[in-house]
C-alpha atoms as one frame of an Amber mdcrd trajectory, in Angstrom:
protein
 122.339  88.926 125.410 123.734  90.985 122.552 124.222  94.621 123.613 122.490
  97.246 121.465 123.430 100.912 121.226 121.158 103.409 119.424 119.450 100.575
 117.615 122.668  98.920 116.398 123.687  95.545 117.775 127.274  94.691 118.678
 129.264  92.005 116.876 130.284  88.857 118.739 134.030  88.100 118.819 135.282
  84.676 119.957 138.750  84.878 121.525 141.189  82.555 119.760 144.153  82.843
 122.147 144.434  83.938 125.763 146.200  87.267 126.320 145.541  90.990 125.996
 142.180  92.077 124.630 143.790  94.215 121.910 145.499  91.138 120.426 142.269
  89.122 120.491 140.383  91.874 118.667 143.148  92.400 116.105 143.148  88.687
 115.307 139.408  88.635 114.617 139.101  92.054 112.950 142.118  92.304 110.621
 140.295  94.800 108.386 140.871  97.473 111.038 144.261  99.072 111.661 145.885
  98.900 115.113 145.144 102.616 115.550 141.444 102.097 114.761 141.236  99.263
 117.282 142.886 101.393 119.972 140.318 104.135 119.256 137.512 101.584 119.617
 138.754 100.717 123.105 138.912 104.417 123.993 135.300 104.918 122.839 134.148
 101.993 124.957 133.189  99.971 121.854 134.865  96.732 123.002 132.938  94.936
 125.755 133.233  91.719 127.715 130.528  89.061 127.803 128.723  91.050 130.519
 128.730  94.217 128.351 131.348  95.980 130.474 133.960  98.057 128.569 137.447
  96.562 128.251 140.834  98.256 128.009 143.427  97.199 125.424 145.399  95.376
 128.140 142.426  93.623 129.752 143.180  89.880 130.033 140.911  87.579 128.039
 140.795  83.801 127.774 140.598  81.504 124.786 136.978  80.648 123.928 135.631
  83.728 125.705 133.113  85.910 123.887 133.619  89.658 123.489 131.365  92.268
 121.905 132.456  94.989 119.494 130.567  97.979 118.111 131.757  98.837 114.602
 131.962 102.435 113.357 128.741 103.565 111.674 129.547 104.966 108.232 125.998
 105.471 106.962 124.492 107.632 109.704 121.642 109.596 108.056 121.764 113.409
 108.205 118.269 113.444 109.714 116.272 110.636 111.380 114.504 108.264 109.030
 110.738 108.306 109.563 108.746 105.133 108.929 104.980 105.131 108.417 103.070
 102.514 110.412 100.403 100.925 108.228  98.951  98.575 110.851 100.014  97.014
 114.153  99.006  94.287 116.584 100.337  92.523 119.651 103.998  91.920 118.968
 104.065  93.184 115.359 103.759  96.205 113.124 103.758  96.738 109.368 105.660
  99.739 108.019 105.766 101.238 104.529 109.395 100.820 103.457 110.710 103.399
 100.983 112.883 102.627  97.975 116.616 102.548  98.637 116.513 101.514 102.287
 117.934  98.117 103.296 115.818  95.960 105.602 118.476  94.686 108.008 121.939
  95.861 109.088 124.581  94.184 106.956 127.929  95.278 105.543 127.950  99.010
 104.845 124.195  99.289 105.562 123.775  99.815 109.304 122.028 102.971 110.487
 120.281 103.530 107.151 118.177 100.386 107.460 114.549  99.795 108.384 115.494
  97.719 111.439 117.724 100.358 113.033 115.452 103.242 111.998 112.462 101.491
 113.607 114.354 100.767 116.824 115.274 104.427 117.117 111.905 105.832 116.083
 109.911 103.625 118.467 112.566 103.362 121.232 112.504  99.586 121.058 115.770
  97.711 120.571 113.974  94.349 120.295 112.470  95.181 116.875 113.557  92.862
 114.062 112.270  92.297 110.545 110.272  89.090 110.147 111.059  88.892 106.421
 113.237  90.852 104.016 112.642  93.225 101.133 115.530  94.168  98.861 116.864
  97.650  99.481 115.617  98.622  96.016 112.056  97.397  96.716 109.456  99.558
  98.474 106.302  98.559 100.301 104.818  96.596 103.202 107.325  95.130 105.650
 106.363  93.140 108.759 108.365  93.806 111.921 108.377  91.880 115.194 108.224
  94.228 118.182 108.529  91.766 121.099 110.517  88.511 121.344 107.524  86.508
 122.652 105.664  86.367 119.325 108.679  86.392 116.992 108.820  82.641 116.384
 105.109  82.518 115.533 105.517  85.276 112.955 108.533  83.585 111.374 106.583
  80.323 111.097 103.864  82.068 109.088 106.403  82.777 106.343 108.177  79.425
 106.647 104.876  77.573 106.181 103.637  79.762 103.331 100.756  81.250 105.322
 101.426  84.835 104.307  99.911  85.972 101.009 102.247  88.489  99.378 101.158
  90.686  96.471 103.529  92.928  94.521 103.176  95.408  91.688 105.861  95.702
  89.020 106.413  97.733  85.863 108.234  95.963  83.048 108.159  95.767  79.249
 105.308  93.880  77.662 106.054  90.295  76.676 105.006  88.326  73.608 102.792
  85.399  74.582 102.066  84.306  78.161 100.818  87.320  80.092 100.641  89.519
  76.989  96.880  90.076  77.349  95.364  92.181  80.129  93.955  90.051  82.948
  95.845  86.942  81.852  97.859  85.101  84.517 100.900  82.881  84.182 102.533
  80.561  86.697 106.327  80.627  86.428 108.283  77.823  88.106 112.082  78.044
  88.249 114.998  76.617  90.152 116.889  79.561  91.661 120.243  79.406  93.411
 122.395  82.153  94.887 125.978  81.772  96.062 126.789  83.827  99.133 129.705
  85.557  97.415 127.720  86.546  94.325 125.383  89.573  94.122 123.074  87.926
  91.583 120.955  84.827  91.889 120.636  82.603  88.823 118.322  80.083  87.225
 119.705  76.547  86.948 118.313  73.244  85.635 116.465  71.060  88.101 113.229
  70.804  90.018 111.556  74.146  90.721 112.063  75.785  94.122 110.586  79.185
  93.185 106.962  79.626  92.112 105.548  82.976  90.981 102.133  83.973  89.634
 102.199  86.960  87.269  99.147  88.812  85.924  99.071  91.761  83.523  96.859
  94.484  85.006  97.356  97.310  82.519  99.532  98.495  79.647 100.824 101.873
  78.563 102.765 102.016  75.315 105.540  99.420  75.531 105.208  98.923  79.303
 103.013  96.697  81.425 101.784  96.987  85.006 101.934  93.511  86.545 100.488
  91.964  89.675 102.934  89.465  91.137 102.252  86.818  93.770 105.300  84.797
  94.850 104.373  81.505  96.508 107.955  80.986  97.680 110.549  83.388  99.067
 113.843  82.922  97.237 116.334  85.793  97.149 115.571  88.152  94.223 112.852
  85.739  93.101 110.592  88.293  91.412 113.410  90.278  89.818 115.123  87.180
  88.439 111.829  85.715  87.202 111.095  88.823  85.145 114.667  88.951  83.825
 114.482  85.268  82.899 111.289  85.993  80.950 113.190  88.656  79.017 111.298
  91.576  80.578 113.485  92.901  83.434 111.674  95.206  85.840 112.096  98.892
  85.124 114.899 100.331  87.226 116.597  97.003  87.945 120.326  97.738  87.720
 121.206  94.240  88.963 119.206  92.152  86.485 118.203  94.756  83.917 121.430
  94.619  81.942 123.399  91.612  80.826 120.603  89.157  81.593 120.873  85.820
  79.854 117.470  86.222  78.223 117.094  88.627  75.274 116.351  92.157  76.458
 113.360  93.936  74.892 113.913  97.656  74.403 111.495 100.543  74.327 110.341
 101.224  70.774 111.416 104.216  68.745 108.069 105.996  69.181 106.916 106.357
  72.809 105.226 109.719  73.090 102.803 111.299  70.658 103.821 114.737  71.928
 107.367 114.220  70.689 106.518 115.713  67.294 106.109 119.135  68.927 109.629
 119.071  70.367 112.770 120.337  68.702 114.380 116.893  68.519 114.449 113.900
  66.259 114.229 111.422  69.119 110.864 110.905  70.836 110.874 110.857  74.620
 109.189 109.030  77.478 108.269 111.276  80.416 108.415 109.848  83.924 108.235
 111.715  87.230 111.390 111.947  89.285 111.508 109.390  92.104 113.425 109.671
  95.392 116.920 108.194  95.527 118.995 106.830  98.392 120.483 110.310  98.837
 116.965 111.745  99.186 116.175 109.206 101.906 119.343 110.061 103.813 118.689
 113.795 103.568 114.986 113.831 104.489 113.042 112.415 107.398 110.214 111.262
 105.140 110.109 110.645 101.412 106.866 111.239  99.551 106.353 110.833  95.818
 104.301 113.606  94.252 103.077 113.438  90.666 103.679 117.188  90.445 107.453
 116.797  90.868 109.542 117.621  87.850 109.771 115.145  84.999 112.874 113.673
  83.435 112.982 113.186  79.680 114.865 110.252  78.210 115.269 109.420  74.517
 113.370 106.277  73.521 116.192 104.644  71.601 117.441 101.066  72.015 119.485
 102.273  74.998 116.446 103.815  76.721 115.803 100.836  78.995 119.352 100.871
  80.356 119.166 104.651  80.798 115.980 104.282  82.828 117.395 101.555  85.061
 120.402 103.730  85.809 118.353 106.789  86.815 115.163 105.472  88.453 114.506
 103.249  91.481 113.362  99.707  90.938 109.696  99.731  89.927 108.732  96.926
  92.289 106.320  97.489  95.161 105.361  95.078  97.944 101.766  96.244  97.751
  99.959  93.955 100.180 100.412  91.363 102.946  97.592  89.094 104.067  97.943
  86.793 107.085  96.256  85.540 110.230  97.425  87.157 113.462  99.027  84.235
 115.363  98.020  85.714 118.724  94.404  86.761 118.151  93.438  84.691 115.108
  92.230  87.865 113.351  92.437  88.168 109.589  94.971  90.910 108.724  95.381
  92.656 105.390  97.867  95.501 105.019  98.228  97.665 101.901 101.038 100.072
 101.036 100.236 103.728 100.428 103.135 104.027  97.979 102.782 103.995  94.208
 104.883 103.197  91.187 105.409 105.437  88.163 102.189 104.740  86.278  99.943
 107.258  84.491  96.451 107.844  85.823  93.716 107.159  83.290
């Protein structure tokens, strides 16, 4: 069993050649200097298959498995607090904030929902059943005991979880341009492991998304989004492909293959009273990744200060650079695999949208 320490799992290392443990670790972890590896042994971060600490000179055999705990470089200043929206036997739904990765990977380790949940609830068996991008906020389903994990995964694999998102993006000509109108978008999406972006390619569709315009405010639309499949970055790429990248999307909001619509020159009727020739769009300040690391709980208040941005042709890129992705996993609907109960979970978070 993989050892876990303060919510973080160790990495498995397969020994390539028999000999001293330090040589086996150096061969598999060349990104670390010899001095760093020696320090790892001193900290007790290198373990044998039975989770007992090894010394640098401990003999190991080819084909043997070792465990290594990597240094944590993203330890938050204060514990991350997750709000439980609903729970059942073997699962819980939490309200993920913007800027927090779902699972430990790469430089994201301690500042992830998985590790934060393990620490907050003193349960090292917690894992995420599905994944939300770090930039996306909202409802996330976690497995809390191994016994029901496979059943929860099968719900997603078989399309038995209804997922509803909210997104803010520019209005589009045609299609979902009228309030209440829905459009089914079918694309073939591929993503190479080494590339940060997914892309649309010719071929039979493997990503299906329903999009409905709920409301409009000036040049922007509030959309309800229901993905019927679960491809990486499916919603973000679908909107970018339609030429209306989601507000705050720094990955797909600039340089997309489809033409990019920009905010018009006149966005705010109050601009005439200001001492400037460029009208402005006022949006409340949203929490950033730094906010999440510095505070135990992040709450968006409409009374927080506003940021003014000129509504020129560069306004959309300025917004994406300064505001979190305006994409919210608003609701999950599924049948509890243990009890058969109908479960609907709704996020308490909101996007930047004016009250009417």
